[in-house]
N, CA, C and O of each residue as an XYZ file, in Angstrom:
532
protein
N      50.025      9.642    -80.146
C      49.438      9.255    -78.845
C      50.601      9.829    -77.812
O      50.293     10.641    -76.940
N      51.617      9.471    -77.931
C      52.763      9.826    -76.826
C      52.427     11.066    -76.155
O      52.014     11.115    -74.996
N      52.631     12.172    -76.990
C      52.283     13.882    -77.012
C      50.875     13.843    -75.931
O      50.874     14.478    -74.877
N      49.795     13.060    -76.352
C      48.628     13.301    -75.706
C      48.577     12.805    -74.376
O      47.982     13.466    -73.525
N      49.266     11.443    -74.004
C      49.298     10.945    -72.690
C      50.318     11.636    -71.581
O      50.373     11.299    -70.398
N      51.044     12.583    -72.151
C      51.878     13.771    -71.420
C      51.000     14.264    -70.448
O      51.218     14.175    -69.239
N      49.940     14.820    -70.985
C      49.050     15.637    -70.087
C      48.133     15.180    -69.212
O      47.140     15.852    -68.936
N      48.324     14.211    -68.783
C      47.760     13.098    -68.109
C      48.336     12.438    -67.102
O      49.497     12.084    -67.312
N      47.770     12.116    -65.863
C      48.413     12.223    -64.536
C      47.970     10.758    -63.971
O      46.862     10.830    -63.440
N      48.487      9.556    -63.944
C      48.292      8.533    -63.234
C      48.295      8.359    -61.804
O      49.278      8.613    -61.108
N      47.091      7.883    -61.324
C      47.030      7.743    -60.090
C      47.569      6.356    -59.417
O      47.671      5.295    -60.031
N      47.813      6.507    -58.393
C      48.964      5.047    -57.672
C      48.097      3.710    -57.915
O      48.712      2.644    -57.894
N      46.880      3.700    -58.115
C      46.357      2.665    -58.009
C      46.140      2.091    -59.759
O      45.618      1.035    -60.118
N      46.657      3.041    -60.516
C      46.782      3.098    -61.934
C      45.413      2.429    -62.593
O      45.369      1.445    -63.332
N      44.094      3.396    -62.025
C      43.152      2.947    -62.392
C      42.092      4.153    -62.778
O      40.879      4.029    -62.947
N      42.731      5.122    -62.854
C      42.255      6.537    -63.081
C      43.393      7.547    -63.535
O      44.456      7.812    -62.974
N      42.840      8.044    -64.747
C      43.961      9.026    -65.066
C      43.001     10.184    -65.392
O      41.999     10.235    -66.106
N      43.608     11.060    -64.665
C      42.661     12.632    -65.332
C      43.406     13.838    -65.660
O      44.558     14.094    -65.310
N      42.605     14.573    -66.387
C      43.138     15.821    -66.880
C      42.910     16.840    -66.572
O      41.761     17.103    -66.927
N      43.469     17.826    -65.963
C      43.056     18.802    -65.338
C      42.338     19.773    -66.439
O      41.555     20.616    -66.002
N      42.483     19.723    -67.336
C      41.751     20.490    -68.619
C      40.247     20.228    -68.852
O      39.376     21.097    -68.903
N      40.055     18.712    -69.005
C      38.732     18.497    -69.507
C      37.897     17.355    -68.395
O      36.953     16.667    -68.782
N      38.394     17.314    -67.092
C      37.817     16.226    -66.363
C      37.809     14.835    -66.939
O      36.781     14.206    -66.686
N      38.639     14.265    -67.591
C      38.501     13.045    -68.194
C      38.954     11.774    -67.655
O      40.159     11.744    -67.403
N      38.374     10.849    -67.443
C      39.215      9.630    -66.834
C      39.250      8.494    -67.741
O      38.468      8.143    -68.624
N      40.378      7.986    -67.301
C      41.014      6.635    -68.106
C      40.668      5.437    -67.134
O      41.286      5.226    -66.090
N      39.659      4.713    -67.571
C      38.992      3.373    -67.046
C      39.710      2.093    -67.793
O      39.816      1.952    -69.011
N      40.128      1.286    -66.875
C      40.781     -0.030    -67.266
C      39.296     -0.998    -67.364
O      38.498     -0.815    -66.444
N      38.966     -1.880    -68.309
C      38.222     -2.586    -67.941
C      38.703     -4.132    -67.590
O      39.913     -4.359    -67.584
N      38.027     -4.899    -67.378
C      38.616     -6.186    -66.968
C      39.262     -7.066    -68.217
O      39.794     -8.161    -68.038
N      39.153     -6.517    -69.318
C      39.718     -7.033    -70.509
C      41.007     -6.464    -70.523
O      41.823     -7.036    -71.245
N      41.449     -5.299    -69.787
C      42.917     -4.500    -70.003
C      42.722     -3.525    -71.105
O      43.683     -2.890    -71.537
N      41.215     -3.337    -71.702
C      40.988     -2.208    -72.373
C      41.445     -0.770    -71.968
O      41.732     -0.886    -70.777
N      41.623      0.291    -72.276
C      41.561      1.237    -71.876
C      40.411      2.363    -72.640
O      40.370      2.594    -73.849
N      39.562      2.942    -71.639
C      38.601      3.827    -72.087
C      38.398      5.302    -71.511
O      37.998      5.589    -70.383
N      38.762      6.166    -72.532
C      38.615      7.359    -72.197
C      36.889      8.147    -71.750
O      35.995      8.349    -72.571
N      36.835      8.422    -70.465
C      35.320      8.930    -70.212
C      35.293     10.412    -69.365
O      35.898     10.698    -68.332
N      34.376     11.242    -70.177
C      34.389     12.475    -69.269
C      33.131     11.906    -68.095
O      32.173     11.198    -68.405
N      33.437     12.427    -66.711
C      32.550     12.451    -65.696
C      31.193     12.749    -66.082
O      30.350     12.019    -65.561
N      30.682     13.846    -67.046
C      29.694     13.906    -67.566
C      28.865     12.874    -68.229
O      27.635     12.869    -68.214
N      29.686     11.926    -68.862
C      29.024     10.547    -69.397
C      28.661      9.496    -68.308
O      27.954      8.530    -68.600
N      29.180      9.700    -66.963
C      28.542      8.773    -66.050
C      27.409      8.909    -65.389
O      27.515     10.005    -64.839
N      26.432      8.470    -65.127
C      25.266      8.820    -64.304
C      25.461      8.216    -62.819
O      25.375      8.905    -61.803
N      25.742      6.798    -62.838
C      25.945      5.938    -62.006
C      26.742      4.952    -61.674
O      27.504      4.858    -62.636
N      27.066      4.064    -60.803
C      27.793      2.638    -60.675
C      26.809      1.669    -60.074
O      25.973      2.076    -59.266
N      26.871      0.442    -60.423
C      26.624     -0.241    -59.457
C      27.297     -1.274    -59.470
O      28.097     -1.609    -60.343
N      26.997     -1.881    -58.439
C      27.832     -3.525    -57.928
C      27.021     -4.876    -58.447
O      25.889     -5.219    -58.106
N      27.872     -5.512    -59.321
C      27.158     -6.723    -59.727
C      27.797     -7.847    -58.725
O      28.736     -8.500    -59.180
N      27.393     -8.095    -57.507
C      27.561     -9.042    -57.144
C      27.786    -10.924    -57.443
O      28.375    -11.902    -56.984
N      27.069    -10.611    -58.279
C      27.222    -12.452    -58.839
C      28.808    -12.221    -59.919
O      29.603    -13.157    -60.008
N      28.981    -11.309    -60.417
C      30.208    -10.950    -61.066
C      31.235    -10.450    -60.262
O      32.355    -10.474    -60.773
N      31.118     -9.940    -58.972
C      32.034     -9.529    -58.200
C      32.613     -8.276    -59.095
O      33.824     -8.141    -59.268
N      31.562     -7.294    -59.697
C      32.438     -6.077    -60.179
C      31.557     -4.892    -60.424
O      30.394     -4.892    -60.827
N      32.188     -4.062    -60.164
C      31.437     -2.491    -60.503
C      31.112     -2.125    -62.096
O      32.072     -2.093    -62.865
N      30.109     -1.919    -62.477
C      29.875     -1.250    -64.013
C      29.294      0.499    -63.756
O      28.749      0.956    -62.751
N      29.565      1.045    -64.756
C      29.254      2.194    -64.880
C      28.303      2.422    -65.916
O      28.563      2.053    -67.061
N      27.159      3.027    -65.624
C      25.892      3.329    -66.440
C      26.608      4.885    -67.363
O      26.994      5.935    -66.849
N      26.583      4.562    -68.605
C      27.087      5.866    -69.373
C      25.572      6.577    -70.037
O      24.413      6.194    -69.878
N      25.892      7.268    -70.501
C      24.611      8.280    -71.175
C      24.358      7.539    -72.413
O      23.149      7.463    -72.635
N      25.036      7.009    -73.230
C      24.626      6.244    -74.335
C      23.940      4.878    -73.944
O      23.778      4.044    -74.834
N      23.513      4.598    -72.605
C      22.426      3.643    -72.369
C      23.358      2.351    -71.955
O      22.871      1.536    -71.173
N      24.764      2.136    -72.492
C      25.566      0.990    -72.275
C      26.488      0.913    -70.569
O      26.906      1.900    -69.965
N      26.558      0.059    -70.301
C      27.422     -0.452    -69.110
C      28.367     -0.777    -69.425
O      28.497     -1.515    -70.402
N      29.638     -0.226    -68.519
C      31.049     -0.473    -68.724
C      31.338     -1.190    -67.388
O      31.128     -0.640    -66.307
N      31.859     -2.522    -67.515
C      32.379     -2.846    -66.427
C      33.856     -2.580    -66.085
O      34.709     -2.562    -66.973
N      34.173     -2.355    -64.679
C      35.226     -1.890    -64.370
C      36.160     -3.104    -63.797
O      35.659     -4.184    -63.484
N      37.350     -2.877    -63.703
C      38.506     -3.713    -63.133
C      37.886     -4.201    -61.958
O      37.361     -3.465    -61.122
N      37.955     -5.764    -61.865
C      37.561     -6.459    -60.680
C      37.917     -6.229    -59.419
O      37.174     -6.540    -58.487
N      39.031     -5.686    -59.253
C      39.781     -5.196    -57.846
C      39.401     -3.823    -57.540
O      40.007     -3.248    -56.636
N      38.158     -3.021    -58.395
C      38.055     -1.487    -58.105
C      36.994     -1.399    -56.986
O      35.984     -2.095    -56.889
N      37.396     -0.445    -56.184
C      36.515     -0.656    -54.669
C      35.484      0.983    -54.970
O      35.717      1.835    -55.827
N      34.568      0.976    -54.131
C      33.769      1.984    -53.881
C      34.614      3.264    -53.780
O      34.772      4.138    -54.632
N      35.182      3.157    -52.384
C      35.938      4.003    -52.094
C      37.042      4.729    -53.278
O      37.298      5.931    -53.207
N      37.608      3.900    -54.287
C      38.217      4.461    -55.351
C      37.324      5.057    -56.320
O      37.542      6.174    -56.789
N      36.204      4.263    -56.675
C      35.132      5.450    -57.418
C      35.115      6.645    -57.069
O      35.493      7.569    -57.790
N      34.604      6.781    -55.737
C      33.825      7.993    -55.213
C      35.388      8.927    -55.246
O      35.178     10.138    -55.308
N      36.656      8.596    -55.220
C      37.738      9.650    -55.108
C      38.215     10.015    -56.840
O      39.186     10.688    -57.188
N      37.311      9.415    -57.631
C      37.464     10.043    -59.237
C      37.012     11.359    -59.298
O      37.596     12.254    -59.909
N      35.816     11.505    -58.573
C      35.321     13.014    -58.705
C      34.418     12.997    -57.343
O      33.827     12.073    -56.783
N      34.542     14.330    -57.046
C      33.761     14.978    -56.016
C      32.090     14.596    -55.979
O      31.345     14.593    -54.998
N      31.763     14.260    -57.469
C      30.448     14.640    -57.699
C      29.792     12.848    -57.786
O      28.691     12.441    -58.159
N      30.967     12.118    -57.285
C      30.330     10.727    -57.274
C      30.068     10.073    -55.875
O      30.958      9.748    -55.089
N      28.891      9.944    -55.699
C      28.403      9.653    -54.079
C      27.764      8.605    -53.768
O      26.643      8.437    -54.247
N      28.206      7.864    -53.086
C      27.931      6.457    -52.669
C      26.650      6.752    -51.713
O      26.649      7.461    -50.707
N      25.426      5.948    -52.341
C      24.098      5.976    -51.785
C      23.816      4.638    -51.235
O      22.984      4.669    -50.329
N      24.233      3.584    -51.503
C      24.058      2.347    -50.971
C      25.357      1.483    -51.310
O      26.194      1.803    -52.155
N      25.391      0.375    -50.545
C      26.592     -0.466    -50.513
C      26.775     -0.975    -52.047
O      27.892     -1.316    -52.436
N      25.757     -1.011    -52.818
C      26.026     -1.299    -54.370
C      25.819     -0.359    -55.159
O      25.844     -0.690    -56.345
N      25.605      0.783    -54.927
C      25.561      2.057    -55.730
C      25.794      3.318    -55.491
O      25.365      3.952    -54.527
N      26.754      3.876    -56.710
C      27.545      5.088    -56.550
C      26.535      6.436    -57.485
O      26.219      6.160    -58.642
N      26.262      7.296    -57.122
C      25.770      8.249    -58.425
C      26.804      9.266    -58.722
O      27.923      9.385    -58.222
N      26.166     10.037    -59.709
C      26.946     11.112    -60.165
C      25.733     12.086    -59.607
O      24.552     11.840    -59.852
N      26.111     13.072    -58.930
C      25.218     13.892    -57.938
C      25.002     14.814    -59.091
O      24.090     15.603    -58.840
N      25.570     14.991    -60.351
C      24.866     16.304    -60.673
C      24.056     15.777    -61.854
O      23.915     16.404    -62.904
N      23.421     14.316    -61.543
C      22.604     13.550    -62.446
C      20.964     14.000    -61.724
O      19.932     14.273    -62.337
N      21.206     13.948    -60.206
C      20.309     13.950    -59.244
C      19.559     15.009    -59.292
O      20.049     16.126    -59.127
N      17.915     14.771    -59.585
C      16.823     15.869    -59.397
C      16.412     16.145    -58.155
O      16.423     17.233    -57.579
N      15.902     14.678    -57.618
C      15.250     14.675    -56.495
C      15.623     13.747    -55.784
O      16.286     12.881    -56.354
N      15.330     13.566    -54.213
C      15.292     12.255    -53.413
C      13.792     12.140    -53.068
O      13.332     12.977    -52.291
N      13.109     11.329    -53.494
C      11.619     10.757    -53.291
C      11.539      9.500    -52.595
O      11.978      8.553    -53.247
N      11.007      9.177    -51.210
C      10.863      7.827    -50.616
C      12.317      7.405    -50.842
O      12.450      6.420    -51.568
N      13.289      7.894    -50.419
C      14.422      7.119    -50.210
C      15.113      6.668    -51.815
O      16.107      5.943    -51.850
N      14.618      7.061    -52.787
C      14.836      6.791    -54.119
C      15.394      8.158    -54.498
O      15.063      9.229    -53.991
N      16.573      7.901    -55.771
C      17.140      9.087    -56.122
C      16.288      8.962    -57.632
O      16.049      7.901    -58.207
N      15.897     10.356    -58.109
C      15.247     10.170    -59.508
C      16.424     11.267    -60.001
O      16.735     12.323    -59.448
N      16.937     10.709    -61.138
C      17.790     11.391    -61.874
C      17.220     12.151    -62.983
O      16.003     12.105    -63.162
N      17.987     12.859    -63.761
C      17.474     13.767    -65.032
C      18.191     12.385    -66.068
O      18.902     11.419    -65.790
N      17.538     12.933    -67.419
C      17.599     12.319    -68.556
C      19.069     12.421    -68.896
O      19.655     13.503    -68.842
N      19.809     11.022    -69.330
C      19.206      9.799    -69.985
C      18.861      8.910    -68.623
O      18.210      7.908    -68.918
N      19.100      9.015    -67.412
C      18.912      8.170    -66.533
C      17.566      8.140    -65.695
O      17.344      7.502    -64.666
N      16.852      8.859    -66.286
C      15.712      9.170    -65.682
C      14.493      8.211    -65.710
O      13.420      8.613    -65.258
N      14.619      6.881    -66.254
C      13.928      5.696    -66.075
C      14.501      4.686    -65.113
O      14.027      3.559    -64.967
N      15.568      5.166    -64.454
C      16.531      4.249    -63.570
C      15.520      4.277    -62.100
O      15.199      5.317    -61.524
N      15.188      3.112    -61.743
C      14.335      2.973    -60.482
C      14.867      2.342    -59.664
O      14.280      2.020    -58.630
N      16.250      1.969    -59.948
C      16.884      0.764    -58.748
C      17.954      1.544    -57.639
O      18.587      0.972    -56.751
N      17.966      2.862    -57.918
C      18.764      3.987    -57.118
C      18.329      4.232    -55.341
O      18.288      5.341    -54.808
N      18.041      2.933    -54.651
C      17.343      3.303    -53.280
C      18.576      3.903    -52.668
O      19.672      3.597    -53.136
N      18.472      4.787    -51.593
C      19.157      5.287    -50.722
C      19.316      4.524    -49.123
O      18.293      4.569    -48.439
N      20.131      4.065    -48.714
C      20.303      3.552    -47.728
C      20.847      4.012    -46.517
O      21.896      4.655    -46.492
N      20.133      3.693    -45.403
C      20.178      4.459    -44.128
C      21.466      4.845    -43.870
O      21.688      5.911    -43.297
N      22.285      4.156    -44.201
C      23.729      4.510    -43.760
C      24.517      5.590    -44.425
O      25.489      6.154    -43.924
N      23.870      5.883    -45.915
C      24.279      6.882    -46.447
C      23.377      8.194    -46.766
O      23.692      9.065    -47.577
N      22.342      8.177    -46.076
C      21.343      9.055    -46.350
C      21.896     10.643    -45.796
O      21.698     11.684    -46.423
N      22.434     10.567    -44.822
C      23.004     11.814    -44.504
C      23.677     12.585    -45.163
O      23.456     13.790    -45.286
N      24.981     11.679    -45.879
C      26.113     11.973    -46.784
C      25.430     12.803    -48.096
O      25.709     13.942    -48.471
N      24.501     11.911    -48.635
C      23.452     12.438    -49.850
C      22.802     13.793    -49.548
O      22.743     14.650    -50.429
N      22.349     13.988    -48.409
C      21.610     14.976    -48.590
C      22.346     16.642    -48.183
O      21.908     17.777    -48.368
N      23.511     16.184    -47.622
C      24.427     17.219    -47.187
C      24.921     17.536    -48.641
O      24.783     18.737    -48.872
N      25.382     16.931    -49.555
C      25.818     16.901    -50.983
C      24.905     17.480    -51.690
O      25.241     18.391    -52.447
N      23.603     17.091    -51.597
C      22.371     17.452    -52.435
C      22.460     18.806    -52.266
O      22.612     19.626    -53.172
N      22.342     19.082    -50.840
C      21.810     20.650    -50.168
C      22.986     21.645    -51.019
O      22.726     22.755    -51.482
N      24.104     21.070    -51.085
C      25.146     22.060    -51.654
C      25.296     22.407    -52.567
O      26.173     23.246    -52.773
N      24.241     21.761    -53.888
C      24.618     21.975    -55.068
C      23.731     23.784    -55.615
O      23.924     24.252    -56.737
């Protein structure tokens, strides 16, 4: 395990460890567990205001809660593909198929998600990023 960890770089906030080779992330959960996840395994993030925690929707259909003091800005810094669309939502733009009536239509396995509404505040940014694909 020690050899494998040498290829990773820890960011100053100790929430994300990335590898230059495979774009993996090490996310620390609220219980202190470490989970290595690739960016392509993450479809979107949602903020649970009742629990005051961000969760990431994974391709296997589960949601992984992030550490309580994780911010939207920190999530967006993990990858250039993570774009905030609403105060409570960040999407992985590589899963975005189209924007219809201010809703994000995502590719499988996130194609049944209907909650991803784009707010006016973030519409220009998502439009610019989507056109760059």
